[in-house]
Biopython code that builds the backbone (N, CA, C, O; Angstrom):
import numpy as np
from Bio.PDB.StructureBuilder import StructureBuilder

atoms = [
    (1, "MET", "N", (156.734, 105.320, 86.028)),
    (1, "MET", "CA", (155.829, 106.438, 85.918)),
    (1, "MET", "C", (154.417, 105.957, 85.610)),
    (1, "MET", "O", (153.446, 106.465, 86.169)),
    (2, "LYS", "N", (154.305, 104.946, 84.693)),
    (2, "LYS", "CA", (152.990, 104.459, 84.323)),
    (2, "LYS", "C", (152.319, 103.751, 85.498)),
    (2, "LYS", "O", (151.107, 103.871, 85.681)),
    (3, "THR", "N", (153.092, 103.017, 86.294)),
    (3, "THR", "CA", (152.495, 102.296, 87.417)),
    (3, "THR", "C", (152.014, 103.254, 88.495)),
    (3, "THR", "O", (150.960, 103.019, 89.086)),
    (4, "SER", "N", (152.748, 104.323, 88.770)),
    (4, "SER", "CA", (152.303, 105.280, 89.778)),
    (4, "SER", "C", (151.043, 106.004, 89.307)),
    (4, "SER", "O", (150.153, 106.288, 90.108)),
    (5, "TYR", "N", (150.968, 106.303, 88.012)),
    (5, "TYR", "CA", (149.770, 106.940, 87.460)),
    (5, "TYR", "C", (148.580, 105.976, 87.563)),
    (5, "TYR", "O", (147.467, 106.389, 87.890)),
    (6, "PHE", "N", (148.821, 104.703, 87.285)),
    (6, "PHE", "CA", (147.772, 103.688, 87.375)),
    (6, "PHE", "C", (147.242, 103.585, 88.811)),
    (6, "PHE", "O", (146.031, 103.532, 89.024)),
    (7, "PHE", "N", (148.156, 103.555, 89.800)),
    (7, "PHE", "CA", (147.738, 103.471, 91.195)),
    (7, "PHE", "C", (146.986, 104.721, 91.628)),
    (7, "PHE", "O", (146.047, 104.630, 92.418)),
    (8, "PHE", "N", (147.378, 105.878, 91.131)),
    (8, "PHE", "CA", (146.696, 107.125, 91.453)),
    (8, "PHE", "C", (145.258, 107.098, 90.923)),
    (8, "PHE", "O", (144.325, 107.460, 91.640)),
    (9, "VAL", "N", (145.083, 106.673, 89.680)),
    (9, "VAL", "CA", (143.751, 106.609, 89.075)),
    (9, "VAL", "C", (142.903, 105.541, 89.774)),
    (9, "VAL", "O", (141.724, 105.762, 90.051)),
    (10, "ALA", "N", (143.504, 104.392, 90.056)),
    (10, "ALA", "CA", (142.775, 103.318, 90.732)),
    (10, "ALA", "C", (142.329, 103.759, 92.124)),
    (10, "ALA", "O", (141.207, 103.460, 92.533)),
    (11, "ALA", "N", (143.185, 104.459, 92.851)),
    (11, "ALA", "CA", (142.832, 104.947, 94.182)),
    (11, "ALA", "C", (141.713, 105.980, 94.100)),
    (11, "ALA", "O", (140.814, 105.984, 94.941)),
    (12, "ALA", "N", (141.759, 106.849, 93.106)),
    (12, "ALA", "CA", (140.718, 107.865, 92.945)),
    (12, "ALA", "C", (139.370, 107.220, 92.635)),
    (12, "ALA", "O", (138.350, 107.612, 93.203)),
    (13, "VAL", "N", (139.360, 106.249, 91.752)),
    (13, "VAL", "CA", (138.113, 105.565, 91.395)),
    (13, "VAL", "C", (137.583, 104.782, 92.588)),
    (13, "VAL", "O", (136.387, 104.821, 92.877)),
    (14, "LEU", "N", (138.457, 104.080, 93.273)),
    (14, "LEU", "CA", (138.050, 103.285, 94.421)),
    (14, "LEU", "C", (137.472, 104.159, 95.531)),
    (14, "LEU", "O", (136.453, 103.808, 96.125)),
    (15, "SER", "N", (138.108, 105.286, 95.813)),
    (15, "SER", "CA", (137.601, 106.164, 96.865)),
    (15, "SER", "C", (136.261, 106.774, 96.469)),
    (15, "SER", "O", (135.388, 106.944, 97.319)),
    (16, "ALA", "N", (136.086, 107.103, 95.200)),
    (16, "ALA", "CA", (134.810, 107.661, 94.751)),
    (16, "ALA", "C", (133.694, 106.636, 94.891)),
    (16, "ALA", "O", (132.588, 106.970, 95.316)),
    (17, "VAL", "N", (133.979, 105.404, 94.536)),
    (17, "VAL", "CA", (132.974, 104.347, 94.634)),
    (17, "VAL", "C", (132.664, 104.044, 96.095)),
    (17, "VAL", "O", (131.496, 103.902, 96.458)),
    (18, "CYS", "N", (133.675, 103.944, 96.926)),
    (18, "CYS", "CA", (133.474, 103.615, 98.339)),
    (18, "CYS", "C", (132.717, 104.711, 99.069)),
    (18, "CYS", "O", (131.798, 104.411, 99.831)),
    (19, "PHE", "N", (133.072, 105.961, 98.862)),
    (19, "PHE", "CA", (132.401, 107.044, 99.568)),
    (19, "PHE", "C", (130.978, 107.222, 99.074)),
    (19, "PHE", "O", (130.095, 107.584, 99.852)),
    (20, "HIS", "N", (130.741, 106.973, 97.795)),
    (20, "HIS", "CA", (129.380, 107.073, 97.278)),
    (20, "HIS", "C", (128.507, 105.981, 97.891)),
    (20, "HIS", "O", (127.373, 106.256, 98.285)),
    (21, "ASP", "N", (129.010, 104.749, 97.980)),
    (21, "ASP", "CA", (128.246, 103.647, 98.548)),
    (21, "ASP", "C", (128.061, 103.799, 100.050)),
    (21, "ASP", "O", (127.071, 103.314, 100.598)),
    (22, "ALA", "N", (128.985, 104.457, 100.722)),
    (22, "ALA", "CA", (128.886, 104.617, 102.169)),
    (22, "ALA", "C", (127.695, 105.488, 102.542)),
    (22, "ALA", "O", (127.120, 105.310, 103.616)),
    (23, "THR", "N", (127.315, 106.414, 101.690)),
    (23, "THR", "CA", (126.180, 107.282, 101.998)),
    (23, "THR", "C", (124.856, 106.677, 101.552)),
    (23, "THR", "O", (123.798, 107.224, 101.862)),
    (24, "ALA", "N", (124.892, 105.567, 100.836)),
    (24, "ALA", "CA", (123.661, 104.981, 100.310)),
    (24, "ALA", "C", (122.756, 104.451, 101.415)),
    (24, "ALA", "O", (121.536, 104.449, 101.248)),
    (25, "PHE", "N", (123.309, 104.003, 102.535)),
    (25, "PHE", "CA", (122.500, 103.399, 103.581)),
    (25, "PHE", "C", (122.271, 104.318, 104.775)),
    (25, "PHE", "O", (121.767, 103.868, 105.804)),
    (26, "GLN", "N", (122.624, 105.572, 104.664)),
    (26, "GLN", "CA", (122.371, 106.506, 105.746)),
    (26, "GLN", "C", (120.900, 106.895, 105.734)),
    (26, "GLN", "O", (120.284, 106.932, 104.669)),
    (27, "PRO", "N", (120.318, 107.190, 106.916)),
    (27, "PRO", "CA", (118.903, 107.551, 106.948)),
    (27, "PRO", "C", (118.655, 108.888, 106.258)),
    (27, "PRO", "O", (119.502, 109.781, 106.269)),
    (28, "THR", "N", (117.484, 109.000, 105.666)),
    (28, "THR", "CA", (117.125, 110.263, 105.027)),
    (28, "THR", "C", (116.693, 111.246, 106.096)),
    (28, "THR", "O", (116.342, 110.850, 107.208)),
    (29, "LYS", "N", (116.718, 112.529, 105.760)),
    (29, "LYS", "CA", (116.350, 113.542, 106.746)),
    (29, "LYS", "C", (114.870, 113.446, 107.102)),
    (29, "LYS", "O", (114.513, 113.564, 108.274)),
    (30, "ASN", "N", (114.021, 113.237, 106.133)),
    (30, "ASN", "CA", (112.585, 113.105, 106.354)),
    (30, "ASN", "C", (112.119, 111.782, 105.767)),
    (30, "ASN", "O", (111.735, 111.732, 104.599)),
    (31, "PRO", "N", (112.143, 110.703, 106.557)),
    (31, "PRO", "CA", (111.749, 109.405, 106.004)),
    (31, "PRO", "C", (110.276, 109.418, 105.602)),
    (31, "PRO", "O", (109.471, 110.081, 106.257)),
    (32, "PRO", "N", (109.906, 108.702, 104.545)),
    (32, "PRO", "CA", (108.502, 108.675, 104.136)),
    (32, "PRO", "C", (107.654, 107.976, 105.188)),
    (32, "PRO", "O", (108.098, 107.016, 105.816)),
    (33, "ARG", "N", (106.451, 108.454, 105.374)),
    (33, "ARG", "CA", (105.557, 107.908, 106.392)),
    (33, "ARG", "C", (104.228, 107.566, 105.739)),
    (33, "ARG", "O", (103.677, 108.362, 104.980)),
    (34, "ASN", "N", (103.724, 106.395, 106.034)),
    (34, "ASN", "CA", (102.421, 105.998, 105.534)),
    (34, "ASN", "C", (101.378, 106.680, 106.401)),
    (34, "ASN", "O", (101.262, 106.369, 107.586)),
    (35, "SER", "N", (100.624, 107.596, 105.837)),
    (35, "SER", "CA", (99.694, 108.398, 106.623)),
    (35, "SER", "C", (98.463, 107.617, 107.062)),
    (35, "SER", "O", (97.715, 108.096, 107.914)),
    (36, "ASN", "N", (98.227, 106.426, 106.504)),
    (36, "ASN", "CA", (97.051, 105.642, 106.871)),
    (36, "ASN", "C", (97.225, 104.905, 108.189)),
    (36, "ASN", "O", (96.234, 104.531, 108.817)),
    (37, "ARG", "N", (98.454, 104.690, 108.618)),
    (37, "ARG", "CA", (98.697, 103.922, 109.837)),
    (37, "ARG", "C", (99.311, 104.829, 110.898)),
    (37, "ARG", "O", (100.159, 105.661, 110.577)),
    (38, "PRO", "N", (98.898, 104.682, 112.158)),
    (38, "PRO", "CA", (99.508, 105.482, 113.216)),
    (38, "PRO", "C", (100.929, 105.022, 113.499)),
    (38, "PRO", "O", (101.325, 103.921, 113.117)),
    (39, "LEU", "N", (101.687, 105.871, 114.170)),
    (39, "LEU", "CA", (103.048, 105.514, 114.552)),
    (39, "LEU", "C", (103.018, 104.346, 115.523)),
    (39, "LEU", "O", (102.025, 104.135, 116.219)),
    (40, "LYS", "N", (104.112, 103.585, 115.571)),
    (40, "LYS", "CA", (104.149, 102.373, 116.387)),
    (40, "LYS", "C", (103.913, 102.641, 117.867)),
    (40, "LYS", "O", (103.205, 101.872, 118.517)),
    (41, "GLY", "N", (104.469, 103.683, 118.406)),
    (41, "GLY", "CA", (104.333, 103.967, 119.822)),
    (41, "GLY", "C", (103.045, 104.683, 120.171)),
    (41, "GLY", "O", (102.837, 105.039, 121.331)),
    (42, "SER", "N", (102.184, 104.901, 119.209)),
    (42, "SER", "CA", (100.967, 105.661, 119.404)),
    (42, "SER", "C", (99.963, 104.887, 120.248)),
    (42, "SER", "O", (99.936, 103.656, 120.223)),
    (43, "SER", "N", (99.139, 105.614, 120.995)),
    (43, "SER", "CA", (98.118, 104.972, 121.808)),
    (43, "SER", "C", (96.966, 104.468, 120.946)),
    (43, "SER", "O", (96.117, 103.723, 121.433)),
    (44, "LEU", "N", (96.921, 104.861, 119.673)),
    (44, "LEU", "CA", (95.869, 104.401, 118.778)),
    (44, "LEU", "C", (96.084, 102.960, 118.338)),
    (44, "LEU", "O", (95.166, 102.332, 117.810)),
    (45, "HIS", "N", (97.257, 102.442, 118.544)),
    (45, "HIS", "CA", (97.612, 101.095, 118.101)),
    (45, "HIS", "C", (97.230, 100.100, 119.189)),
    (45, "HIS", "O", (98.069, 99.731, 120.010)),
    (46, "MET", "N", (95.977, 99.664, 119.205)),
    (46, "MET", "CA", (95.508, 98.734, 120.225)),
    (46, "MET", "C", (94.824, 97.551, 119.554)),
    (46, "MET", "O", (94.302, 97.669, 118.445)),
    (47, "THR", "N", (94.830, 96.418, 120.232)),
    (47, "THR", "CA", (94.147, 95.225, 119.751)),
    (47, "THR", "C", (92.901, 95.025, 120.597)),
    (47, "THR", "O", (92.969, 95.047, 121.826)),
    (48, "VAL", "N", (91.765, 94.830, 119.940)),
    (48, "VAL", "CA", (90.509, 94.588, 120.648)),
    (48, "VAL", "C", (90.323, 93.083, 120.784)),
    (48, "VAL", "O", (90.355, 92.352, 119.795)),
    (49, "LEU", "N", (90.129, 92.627, 122.021)),
    (49, "LEU", "CA", (89.818, 91.227, 122.293)),
    (49, "LEU", "C", (88.396, 91.161, 122.829)),
    (49, "LEU", "O", (87.976, 92.036, 123.587)),
    (50, "SER", "N", (87.652, 90.128, 122.441)),
    (50, "SER", "CA", (86.267, 90.000, 122.905)),
    (50, "SER", "C", (86.017, 88.594, 123.437)),
    (50, "SER", "O", (86.556, 87.607, 122.937)),
    (51, "TYR", "N", (85.174, 88.542, 124.480)),
    (51, "TYR", "CA", (84.802, 87.260, 125.081)),
    (51, "TYR", "C", (83.402, 87.410, 125.664)),
    (51, "TYR", "O", (83.170, 88.283, 126.501)),
    (52, "ASN", "N", (82.464, 86.566, 125.228)),
    (52, "ASN", "CA", (81.070, 86.600, 125.694)),
    (52, "ASN", "C", (80.463, 88.001, 125.628)),
    (52, "ASN", "O", (79.785, 88.425, 126.564)),
    (53, "GLY", "N", (80.694, 88.703, 124.559)),
    (53, "GLY", "CA", (80.115, 90.031, 124.377)),
    (53, "GLY", "C", (80.909, 91.166, 125.002)),
    (53, "GLY", "O", (80.639, 92.330, 124.706)),
    (54, "LYS", "N", (81.880, 90.865, 125.856)),
    (54, "LYS", "CA", (82.727, 91.909, 126.452)),
    (54, "LYS", "C", (83.886, 92.204, 125.516)),
    (54, "LYS", "O", (84.519, 91.285, 124.995)),
    (55, "LYS", "N", (84.167, 93.489, 125.300)),
    (55, "LYS", "CA", (85.297, 93.896, 124.461)),
    (55, "LYS", "C", (86.189, 94.844, 125.252)),
    (55, "LYS", "O", (85.712, 95.707, 125.989)),
    (56, "LYS", "N", (87.493, 94.661, 125.081)),
    (56, "LYS", "CA", (88.473, 95.550, 125.716)),
    (56, "LYS", "C", (89.638, 95.757, 124.774)),
    (56, "LYS", "O", (89.942, 94.903, 123.940)),
    (57, "ASP", "N", (90.292, 96.910, 124.918)),
    (57, "ASP", "CA", (91.495, 97.220, 124.144)),
    (57, "ASP", "C", (92.725, 96.815, 124.939)),
    (57, "ASP", "O", (92.804, 97.034, 126.148)),
    (58, "PHE", "N", (93.685, 96.219, 124.236)),
    (58, "PHE", "CA", (94.940, 95.817, 124.864)),
    (58, "PHE", "C", (96.102, 96.232, 123.985)),
    (58, "PHE", "O", (95.989, 96.281, 122.760)),
    (59, "LYS", "N", (97.205, 96.526, 124.620)),
    (59, "LYS", "CA", (98.412, 96.903, 123.891)),
    (59, "LYS", "C", (99.047, 95.642, 123.298)),
    (59, "LYS", "O", (99.288, 94.675, 124.020)),
    (60, "PRO", "N", (99.319, 95.647, 121.985)),
    (60, "PRO", "CA", (99.977, 94.476, 121.387)),
    (60, "PRO", "C", (101.325, 94.209, 122.051)),
    (60, "PRO", "O", (102.099, 95.134, 122.298)),
    (61, "GLY", "N", (101.597, 92.947, 122.336)),
    (61, "GLY", "CA", (102.850, 92.575, 122.975)),
    (61, "GLY", "C", (102.753, 92.452, 124.480)),
    (61, "GLY", "O", (103.682, 91.969, 125.127)),
    (62, "SER", "N", (101.619, 92.891, 125.053)),
    (62, "SER", "CA", (101.450, 92.729, 126.498)),
    (62, "SER", "C", (101.092, 91.267, 126.786)),
    (62, "SER", "O", (100.649, 90.559, 125.881)),
    (63, "PRO", "N", (101.273, 90.802, 128.026)),
    (63, "PRO", "CA", (101.008, 89.390, 128.332)),
    (63, "PRO", "C", (99.548, 89.009, 128.067)),
    (63, "PRO", "O", (98.629, 89.682, 128.536)),
    (64, "LEU", "N", (99.347, 87.947, 127.326)),
    (64, "LEU", "CA", (97.994, 87.487, 126.989)),
    (64, "LEU", "C", (97.275, 86.956, 128.226)),
    (64, "LEU", "O", (96.051, 87.046, 128.319)),
    (65, "LYS", "N", (98.021, 86.409, 129.164)),
    (65, "LYS", "CA", (97.422, 85.849, 130.385)),
    (65, "LYS", "C", (96.609, 86.906, 131.127)),
    (65, "LYS", "O", (95.455, 86.662, 131.477)),
    (66, "SER", "N", (97.196, 88.072, 131.371)),
    (66, "SER", "CA", (96.479, 89.120, 132.100)),
    (66, "SER", "C", (95.330, 89.690, 131.273)),
    (66, "SER", "O", (94.314, 90.106, 131.830)),
    (67, "ALA", "N", (95.481, 89.712, 129.948)),
    (67, "ALA", "CA", (94.423, 90.233, 129.083)),
    (67, "ALA", "C", (93.184, 89.345, 129.136)),
    (67, "ALA", "O", (92.071, 89.841, 129.307)),
    (68, "VAL", "N", (93.373, 88.031, 128.991)),
    (68, "VAL", "CA", (92.207, 87.136, 128.993)),
    (68, "VAL", "C", (91.584, 87.048, 130.386)),
    (68, "VAL", "O", (90.367, 86.907, 130.503)),
    (69, "GLU", "N", (92.381, 87.128, 131.423)),
    (69, "GLU", "CA", (91.832, 87.089, 132.778)),
    (69, "GLU", "C", (91.007, 88.336, 133.072)),
    (69, "GLU", "O", (90.020, 88.260, 133.803)),
    (70, "SER", "N", (91.395, 89.489, 132.511)),
    (70, "SER", "CA", (90.618, 90.709, 132.729)),
    (70, "SER", "C", (89.279, 90.668, 131.989)),
    (70, "SER", "O", (88.360, 91.413, 132.330)),
    (71, "LEU", "N", (89.166, 89.797, 130.975)),
    (71, "LEU", "CA", (87.892, 89.609, 130.273)),
    (71, "LEU", "C", (87.024, 88.538, 130.938)),
    (71, "LEU", "O", (85.893, 88.313, 130.509)),
    (72, "GLY", "N", (87.527, 87.886, 131.959)),
    (72, "GLY", "CA", (86.765, 86.872, 132.672)),
    (72, "GLY", "C", (87.072, 85.450, 132.260)),
    (72, "GLY", "O", (86.414, 84.522, 132.731)),
    (73, "VAL", "N", (88.049, 85.249, 131.396)),
    (73, "VAL", "CA", (88.437, 83.900, 130.980)),
    (73, "VAL", "C", (89.347, 83.328, 132.060)),
    (73, "VAL", "O", (90.277, 83.992, 132.518)),
    (74, "LYS", "N", (89.071, 82.092, 132.462)),
    (74, "LYS", "CA", (89.904, 81.450, 133.477)),
    (74, "LYS", "C", (90.507, 80.176, 132.887)),
    (74, "LYS", "O", (89.971, 79.086, 133.088)),
    (75, "PRO", "N", (91.620, 80.307, 132.158)),
    (75, "PRO", "CA", (92.236, 79.104, 131.582)),
    (75, "PRO", "C", (92.862, 78.234, 132.668)),
    (75, "PRO", "O", (93.287, 78.726, 133.714)),
    (76, "LYS", "N", (92.909, 76.923, 132.394)),
    (76, "LYS", "CA", (93.540, 75.987, 133.326)),
    (76, "LYS", "C", (95.045, 76.041, 133.109)),
    (76, "LYS", "O", (95.517, 76.009, 131.973)),
    (77, "TYR", "N", (95.788, 76.123, 134.191)),
    (77, "TYR", "CA", (97.246, 76.153, 134.106)),
    (77, "TYR", "C", (97.819, 74.950, 134.836)),
    (77, "TYR", "O", (97.391, 74.639, 135.948)),
    (78, "SER", "N", (98.774, 74.274, 134.229)),
    (78, "SER", "CA", (99.474, 73.183, 134.905)),
    (78, "SER", "C", (100.945, 73.528, 135.071)),
    (78, "SER", "O", (101.465, 73.524, 136.187)),
    (79, "CYS", "N", (101.616, 73.827, 133.962)),
    (79, "CYS", "CA", (103.065, 74.040, 134.035)),
    (79, "CYS", "C", (103.447, 75.521, 134.102)),
    (79, "CYS", "O", (104.504, 75.854, 134.638)),
    (80, "ARG", "N", (102.608, 76.414, 133.570)),
    (80, "ARG", "CA", (102.866, 77.858, 133.495)),
    (80, "ARG", "C", (104.119, 78.206, 132.686)),
    (80, "ARG", "O", (104.658, 79.304, 132.819)),
    (81, "LYS", "N", (104.586, 77.264, 131.843)),
    (81, "LYS", "CA", (105.753, 77.509, 130.987)),
    (81, "LYS", "C", (105.439, 77.303, 129.511)),
    (81, "LYS", "O", (106.296, 77.546, 128.662)),
    (82, "GLY", "N", (104.219, 76.856, 129.188)),
    (82, "GLY", "CA", (103.855, 76.612, 127.803)),
    (82, "GLY", "C", (104.157, 75.220, 127.310)),
    (82, "GLY", "O", (104.019, 74.945, 126.118)),
    (83, "ASP", "N", (104.573, 74.320, 128.212)),
    (83, "ASP", "CA", (104.934, 72.963, 127.802)),
    (83, "ASP", "C", (103.722, 72.035, 127.670)),
    (83, "ASP", "O", (103.663, 71.232, 126.739)),
    (84, "CYS", "N", (102.766, 72.136, 128.581)),
    (84, "CYS", "CA", (101.692, 71.142, 128.641)),
    (84, "CYS", "C", (100.490, 71.476, 127.758)),
    (84, "CYS", "O", (99.731, 70.570, 127.412)),
    (85, "ALA", "N", (100.293, 72.703, 127.391)),
    (85, "ALA", "CA", (99.190, 73.172, 126.539)),
    (85, "ALA", "C", (97.823, 73.020, 127.188)),
    (85, "ALA", "O", (96.814, 73.030, 126.483)),
    (86, "SER", "N", (97.756, 72.880, 128.505)),
    (86, "SER", "CA", (96.451, 72.771, 129.158)),
    (86, "SER", "C", (95.720, 74.115, 129.182)),
    (86, "SER", "O", (94.502, 74.147, 129.355)),
    (87, "CYS", "N", (96.435, 75.205, 129.015)),
    (87, "CYS", "CA", (95.832, 76.534, 129.043)),
    (87, "CYS", "C", (95.448, 77.043, 127.652)),
    (87, "CYS", "O", (94.970, 78.170, 127.524)),
    (88, "GLN", "N", (95.643, 76.250, 126.631)),
    (88, "GLN", "CA", (95.498, 76.696, 125.239)),
    (88, "GLN", "C", (94.101, 77.249, 124.944)),
    (88, "GLN", "O", (93.092, 76.641, 125.302)),
    (89, "LEU", "N", (94.060, 78.417, 124.283)),
    (89, "LEU", "CA", (92.832, 79.085, 123.865)),
    (89, "LEU", "C", (92.933, 79.413, 122.382)),
    (89, "LEU", "O", (94.015, 79.371, 121.797)),
    (90, "THR", "N", (91.791, 79.741, 121.779)),
    (90, "THR", "CA", (91.776, 80.218, 120.400)),
    (90, "THR", "C", (91.514, 81.712, 120.439)),
    (90, "THR", "O", (90.484, 82.156, 120.946)),
    (91, "VAL", "N", (92.445, 82.485, 119.903)),
    (91, "VAL", "CA", (92.325, 83.942, 119.875)),
    (91, "VAL", "C", (92.326, 84.375, 118.417)),
    (91, "VAL", "O", (93.344, 84.288, 117.731)),
    (92, "GLY", "N", (91.164, 84.845, 117.950)),
    (92, "GLY", "CA", (91.060, 85.289, 116.564)),
    (92, "GLY", "C", (91.355, 84.194, 115.566)),
    (92, "GLY", "O", (91.883, 84.468, 114.488)),
    (93, "GLY", "N", (91.020, 82.948, 115.904)),
    (93, "GLY", "CA", (91.242, 81.831, 114.995)),
    (93, "GLY", "C", (92.594, 81.161, 115.129)),
    (93, "GLY", "O", (92.845, 80.151, 114.470)),
    (94, "GLN", "N", (93.470, 81.695, 115.963)),
    (94, "GLN", "CA", (94.791, 81.093, 116.167)),
    (94, "GLN", "C", (94.868, 80.497, 117.569)),
    (94, "GLN", "O", (94.430, 81.110, 118.542)),
    (95, "ARG", "N", (95.425, 79.309, 117.654)),
    (95, "ARG", "CA", (95.591, 78.667, 118.960)),
    (95, "ARG", "C", (96.803, 79.274, 119.656)),
    (95, "ARG", "O", (97.885, 79.378, 119.078)),
    (96, "MET", "N", (96.599, 79.672, 120.907)),
    (96, "MET", "CA", (97.668, 80.310, 121.682)),
    (96, "MET", "C", (97.661, 79.771, 123.099)),
    (96, "MET", "O", (96.641, 79.306, 123.608)),
    (97, "ARG", "N", (98.821, 79.847, 123.719)),
    (97, "ARG", "CA", (98.974, 79.462, 125.124)),
    (97, "ARG", "C", (99.161, 80.745, 125.934)),
    (97, "ARG", "O", (100.240, 81.337, 125.909)),
    (98, "PRO", "N", (98.127, 81.179, 126.650)),
    (98, "PRO", "CA", (98.195, 82.474, 127.329)),
    (98, "PRO", "C", (99.271, 82.579, 128.405)),
    (98, "PRO", "O", (99.669, 83.688, 128.761)),
    (99, "CYS", "N", (99.747, 81.462, 128.925)),
    (99, "CYS", "CA", (100.769, 81.545, 129.973)),
    (99, "CYS", "C", (102.093, 82.089, 129.426)),
    (99, "CYS", "O", (102.894, 82.633, 130.186)),
    (100, "VAL", "N", (102.329, 81.949, 128.122)),
    (100, "VAL", "CA", (103.585, 82.430, 127.541)),
    (100, "VAL", "C", (103.384, 83.369, 126.352)),
    (100, "VAL", "O", (104.338, 84.019, 125.925)),
    (101, "ALA", "N", (102.160, 83.457, 125.803)),
    (101, "ALA", "CA", (101.913, 84.249, 124.591)),
    (101, "ALA", "C", (101.706, 85.724, 124.911)),
    (101, "ALA", "O", (101.441, 86.102, 126.053)),
    (102, "LYS", "N", (101.832, 86.533, 123.890)),
    (102, "LYS", "CA", (101.606, 87.978, 123.978)),
    (102, "LYS", "C", (100.336, 88.319, 123.201)),
    (102, "LYS", "O", (99.899, 87.551, 122.344)),
    (103, "VAL", "N", (99.749, 89.470, 123.506)),
    (103, "VAL", "CA", (98.583, 89.941, 122.759)),
    (103, "VAL", "C", (99.018, 90.165, 121.315)),
    (103, "VAL", "O", (100.008, 90.854, 121.070)),
    (104, "PRO", "N", (98.286, 89.587, 120.350)),
    (104, "PRO", "CA", (98.691, 89.729, 118.945)),
    (104, "PRO", "C", (98.529, 91.162, 118.453)),
    (104, "PRO", "O", (97.817, 91.951, 119.075)),
    (105, "PRO", "N", (99.184, 91.511, 117.339)),
    (105, "PRO", "CA", (99.037, 92.858, 116.795)),
    (105, "PRO", "C", (97.621, 93.092, 116.278)),
    (105, "PRO", "O", (96.858, 92.155, 116.042)),
    (106, "GLU", "N", (97.299, 94.355, 116.112)),
    (106, "GLU", "CA", (95.984, 94.745, 115.613)),
    (106, "GLU", "C", (95.741, 94.126, 114.238)),
    (106, "GLU", "O", (96.611, 94.208, 113.371)),
    (107, "PRO", "N", (94.570, 93.502, 114.017)),
    (107, "PRO", "CA", (94.306, 92.913, 112.703)),
    (107, "PRO", "C", (94.171, 93.998, 111.638)),
    (107, "PRO", "O", (93.824, 95.139, 111.942)),
    (108, "ARG", "N", (94.446, 93.631, 110.394)),
    (108, "ARG", "CA", (94.382, 94.605, 109.306)),
    (108, "ARG", "C", (92.963, 94.824, 108.795)),
    (108, "ARG", "O", (92.655, 95.894, 108.270)),
    (109, "LEU", "N", (92.097, 93.830, 108.941)),
    (109, "LEU", "CA", (90.720, 93.979, 108.476)),
    (109, "LEU", "C", (89.948, 94.906, 109.400)),
    (109, "LEU", "O", (89.947, 94.719, 110.617)),
    (110, "LYS", "N", (89.293, 95.905, 108.824)),
    (110, "LYS", "CA", (88.574, 96.890, 109.624)),
    (110, "LYS", "C", (87.440, 96.240, 110.423)),
    (110, "LYS", "O", (87.167, 96.654, 111.550)),
    (111, "SER", "N", (86.781, 95.232, 109.855)),
    (111, "SER", "CA", (85.690, 94.567, 110.575)),
    (111, "SER", "C", (86.215, 93.872, 111.833)),
    (111, "SER", "O", (85.547, 93.881, 112.867)),
    (112, "LEU", "N", (87.401, 93.274, 111.752)),
    (112, "LEU", "CA", (87.992, 92.634, 112.933)),
    (112, "LEU", "C", (88.492, 93.662, 113.937)),
    (112, "LEU", "O", (88.479, 93.408, 115.141)),
    (113, "GLN", "N", (88.935, 94.827, 113.453)),
    (113, "GLN", "CA", (89.388, 95.874, 114.365)),
    (113, "GLN", "C", (88.227, 96.348, 115.227)),
    (113, "GLN", "O", (88.402, 96.587, 116.422)),
    (114, "GLU", "N", (87.044, 96.486, 114.634)),
    (114, "GLU", "CA", (85.881, 96.976, 115.368)),
    (114, "GLU", "C", (85.261, 95.880, 116.233)),
    (114, "GLU", "O", (84.927, 96.111, 117.395)),
    (115, "LYS", "N", (85.108, 94.677, 115.653)),
    (115, "LYS", "CA", (84.472, 93.569, 116.366)),
    (115, "LYS", "C", (85.388, 92.985, 117.429)),
    (115, "LYS", "O", (84.928, 92.579, 118.497)),
    (116, "GLY", "N", (86.672, 92.943, 117.141)),
    (116, "GLY", "CA", (87.641, 92.385, 118.074)),
    (116, "GLY", "C", (87.960, 90.939, 117.759)),
    (116, "GLY", "O", (87.176, 90.246, 117.110)),
    (117, "LEU", "N", (89.111, 90.490, 118.220)),
    (117, "LEU", "CA", (89.511, 89.095, 118.065)),
    (117, "LEU", "C", (88.792, 88.283, 119.130)),
    (117, "LEU", "O", (88.958, 88.535, 120.323)),
    (118, "GLU", "N", (88.001, 87.317, 118.708)),
    (118, "GLU", "CA", (87.192, 86.541, 119.639)),
    (118, "GLU", "C", (88.034, 85.472, 120.334)),
    (118, "GLU", "O", (88.852, 84.797, 119.709)),
    (119, "ILE", "N", (87.816, 85.338, 121.627)),
    (119, "ILE", "CA", (88.509, 84.329, 122.436)),
    (119, "ILE", "C", (87.547, 83.172, 122.667)),
    (119, "ILE", "O", (86.418, 83.368, 123.117)),
    (120, "LYS", "N", (88.009, 81.965, 122.353)),
    (120, "LYS", "CA", (87.188, 80.758, 122.576)),
    (120, "LYS", "C", (87.948, 79.793, 123.445)),
    (120, "LYS", "O", (87.444, 78.714, 123.757)),
]
sb = StructureBuilder()
sb.init_structure("model")
sb.init_model(0)
sb.init_chain("A")
sb.init_seg("    ")
for serial, (resi, resn, name, xyz) in enumerate(atoms, 1):
    if name == "N":
        sb.init_residue(resn, " ", resi, " ")
    sb.init_atom(name, np.array(xyz, "f"), 0.0, 1.0, " ", f" {name:<3s}", serial, name[0])
structure = sb.get_structure()
């Protein structure tokens, strides 16, 4: 009798703990949103690239090769796979290979957002 009572209590406690924890990771009905930043898929989320005084907006994650070519930059390409680094450019202070790189995300500094990431 004592063992069956023990198993009944243990099962009740275990089920209460398991079901409570199972709901802990479910999404909330109205997730909190940071009102200072636009939604990820928004058209407001663009990266400004600049070269010789020309500035253009580009979608982050788009191919860097087409972005720099539309600004008039003509990088040298040898392998077109990112192995040789002959196409390497500096974008916003970071060295990148446009043949394989993507447009970086929008910078957090407001001055860089307005001025744009400079291509050298």
